[in-house]
N, C-alpha and C positions, 0 to 999 in steps of 0.2 A: 579213274581211265581217263584219255584222250580223245575225244573224239573230231578226228580229222576231215576235214570236207574238202573234196576237190571240183569243183564244178565248174565244167567243161562244156564245150560247143554241144556235142553229143547227148552226153550221162553225167549226170553227176554222184561220187563215187563219196559214201561215206565211211571211214574206217577207224575201228575200235583199236586203240594202241594201251599195253599193260605199261605199268611204269618201268620194264625194262628197253621198254618199246619195238617189242612183238607184237605184231597184228593180230590180235584177238581175234578180229570176226570183220568181215566187207563187205557191202551190201551197193547195188548200182542199180540206179532209175534214171528213164529219158530225162533230159534237159529241158525244162519247160519254164520261163521266166514268171507265168503268171500263175505258177502252182503256190498256193500259200502255205504257212507255215504250220495250220493245223492240219493239210495235207501229209506235209512231210510228215508229220507228229504220228497221226495215224496208222501209217505207210512204218514208219523206222518204229517204233515202240510194239510193234507187232514182231517185227525184226530182234531187237534185243530179248524180247521175250524168247523167242523161239532159240535161242542161243545161250537164254539162263541168265541174261543180264536185264538191269532196271534202269530206269529213269538217275537215279540215285547215286549207280556206278559214276556215270559221267561228272568228272569235276573240273574238267576243261574241255572248251572246242576250239579251234580255229578254222577259220575258212580262208581258200585259195580260190581265186575265181578270174575267169574270161569274159562271164558272161555279169555284166554289172547289172542290169536288172534284175537278176536272181539272187543279188548280196541281201536286200532288205527284208525278203521272206525267212534267209536261209538266219540273219543276226535275230530275227523275231522269235525263230525255232528253239535256237539255243538261248534265249533272256526269258522267254514262257515257261519253257516243257521243259527246260534242262536247270532254270536257274544260272545261268553263268553268261557274261558278257565273252560275246566271242572277240579272239583278237583276229583280224585280217590279213594276211599275209603281204606286205608291202608298206603295211599301214601301222603307227602308233607303236608300240613296245614290239610290233611283229618288224622293222624295219629289215630290209635285204640283209646287209651288213656285209655285201658282196659290191666289187667298182662293178657297175654297167658300162665299160667302156665301146659305148656304140653313140652315134649320131643321135641318135632317138631314144633314150631309158625311159623315155614315161610310155613309151610304145610296146616297151617289151611285155610281154604275154607273164602273168603270174606263172604257169604251169610253167615256162624256159626257165625261168629264174628260178624257181623251185629246185627242179631236175638240175641246173647248174651247181648249186647248193650242194644236195646231196650227192649228186656225184663225185664232187669235189673230196668231199668229208670219206668218200668209199675208196675213193684211186685218186692218189697224189698224179702232178705233171699235167702237161698237156692232156685235154680230155674232149673228144664229139660225144656231144648224148645225142642219137636220132630218138624221134618219140615219134611213134605211130598211132595218130590220134586224128581227128576231124581233120588235119593238115598231116603231112610226115614233113619235120621238122629236125633240121640239123643244128644243131648248138655248141660251141666252141669257147673252151673255157682254159684259162690259160694257166699254170705253173703254181702262180700266186692265188688263183681260185675267182679272178677276176672274169665276166663272160664278156667275150670279143664279139660277139657277131653269130650269124649262122645265114642258115637257108631254109626258104618256106617252099614247098611245094605241095599240089594237092592230095591228101589222101586216097589211101587207096580204093575202100568204099565211094567216095567222091567221086571218084574219076570213073568209078565201075558205072553209080548213077548217072552220070551226065551221059555215058555213052548209050545206056539202055535209052534214057531221056532223047534223046537227039534222033535216037534211030530205030524207028519203029518194030521192023523184024529181029531184032537183036532178043534174045530172052536176058531173063537176068537169072544171075549166075551164082553158086557159092565160092568167095575165094577161099584157095585150099592151093596147098602142095602139090604139084601135078605126080604122079605118079612114077612119071620118068625123065629125062633131061631132053625127049623131044621138044624141040618149038615149033617144028610144025606140025599144027593141030588138022587133025579130018575131017573133023564136023564142026559147026560154028561157036558151039558152045566151048570145045578145046583150042579154037585158036582165037578167043575172046580169054579165056585162063591164060592162054600162052602169052597174052598180049599184057594181059595186068601183070602176071605172075614174072613172068623174065620180063616184061619192061622195068618193074621194079627192081629187081634184081640188079640190070645193067644200071639203073639210073643209083642207085646207093652205091654198085662198089665204083662207078666211073665219078660221081660226086668224093667219095668219101677220099680218093686219090687225090682229088683236085686240091681240096682241104689238107690232106698230108703233106702236098707238095709245098703249099701256101704257107703252112706253117713250119716247115723244113728240122724239125725236130720230131722224137717219136712221141706217137698220138696212140691213147685209149683209147678204144669207141666201143661207149656204152649203148644198150637201144632197151627202149622199154614201151609203152602200151601194148593193148591187145593183140594186133597184129605180129607183133615182133619175132615172136617163134615160129610162126611162119619162114621166114629168111635166116636163122640160124644155122641150120645144114651146110651154107655155104659159105660159113666163116669170114663171114661181113663184119663180125662182131668178134670184139673179147670176153662179154659177157651180158647177158640179158637181165636185167633189173625191173619186174614189171610194176614194182609198187614204187619204184624212183622218186615221183610227185609227192605221194604221200609221206614218204622218209624226209621230203625237205620239209614237208608240214609240220612233221615232230621234233625237226631239230630247229626250227624255226622258235616252236612253243618254248622248248626246253631254254632255248638264247634269251626270251623272255624274263625266265624266271630267276636267273643268275643277278645276281646284286649288279648294282652300274657300278 
């Protein structure tokens, strides 16, 4: 089985994939670059056992990360506890295999390229991938699978944290879809929810309209990330793919096994 590791700015996601590409189990832990391989191992081995798996079931490991400081300990985890030399997305045998048609290709985050790879594999034609993570990102992939650029906006939770931190009397609220379509809130909490939720609906719709106009051809929009389902009801996306980054890692790993 393949252990795919997606190390983001907020969480590290571990996914165990069967030979047919299906995800057998997934776990997440808060990102901490100081966390050692031994700490990862204690936590992960307990979860493997709970799901009925053992260390020996893992026959390959691939890591994608946007947190460079976390990479070393994850590589040590793979080597020491699974007996595998981990592939690193974008490096060595796991090079991207797609064109990064932007001015600074070396600065494109691994998660964004992985989303582009997986998105293009599943949805032919021009594509926009919106990822609701620490940042809310829009990534444009053309019909040939080339990454053409995108947009970076503050993530929903990041925006809310900044608002609460800067205004002493504002309470911390949970992000959720409002019960109705009323925009005018009648309490402080409902006004904050309205501003965050409907503000993001307006931002997503507005930016998508501008991106579609700029591309000038039919575009499929795919959403991923933990908060994508909150906005699904507004017909902003053609599909929601919560495991898109993991799928990209699996595709890269499979590509590395093909004869040159």
